[in-house]
N, C-alpha and C positions, 0 to 999 in steps of 0.2 A: 566676332569681327564682321566687318562689312563684307558683303559678297562681291563678286567680280563686277557686277553692274554698278554697285555703290562706289567701288574703287575707281571705276571708269568715270563716274560722275565727279569724283574728287579731282581726278587728273584734268578733266575738261574744265572744271571751275578754276583751277590754278592756271591752266593754259590761258584762260580768258582774262582773269583778274590779276594775275601776277602772284608774287609770294604771299602766302597766307599762313597764319598760325592756327593752333587748335581753337582759339577763341573765336575765329571766324565761322566756325561750324557749330550747329546746334546739337545738343545731346548731353546727357549726364551719365556718369558712371553709375553702375549698380552698387550702391553703398552697402548692400546687405552681404556682399561677399567678403570684402576686406578693405582696409583703409587705402590701399594703393590701386584700387580698381580704376580702370581707364574706360572712357566712353568708346563706343565702336569707331567713331571717326579718328580718334587718337591712335587706336590700334591699327587702323587702315593706313594712316599717314606714316607711322613707324614701319609698317610692313613694306609700303612702297619705297620708303627710304632705304631699308635694308636690301631690297631687291634692286636698287639702283635706278628706279624710275623717277624718284624725287631726290633732291639734294637740299642742303641747308645753306643758303647764301649768307645769312646773318642771324644774329640773335639780338633781341632787345630785352634787357633786364632778365636774362636767362631764358627767355621765351624763344623757342625755335620758330623760324619762318621757313616754310617748305616751298620749293619751286621746282619746275621741271629740270631734271638733271642736265639736259642738253643746253639749257640757258645758263647754267652755273659752271659746268665743267667743260673746258675747251674740247673741241672735236678731236684734236690731235691725241688727247688722252684716250678717248673712246676707240681710236683706230690702232692703238698700240696692242701688240700681241706679245704677251709674256708667258713663258712656259711655266708649268706647274711648280717645278723645283724653285725657280726664282720667286714665285709668289709665296711659297711656303717659307723660304728663307727670310723674305722681307717681313712677313707676318709674325714669324717667331722672334725676329730681332726687335720689332716694334712692340711686341707684347711685353 
């Protein structure tokens, strides 16, 4: 996966250019490992999404577009404080 400097470069590029998909980045998956191998930039985008730094504002033909979370998610959501028990209940219910 991309290191912290490469992830920072991805965030900077999205901040400057707006929402981007994996097609906007160069790189190929290592096909020698397995059929579902992902290129480093795709792993980095998914990592940043799972960490909450990026969000997915829309999809086109099943292709995700990534943008900065603060441009997609209202600030009021980021300011909410929910205790662990409420989070666990919600996640278990939604699963």
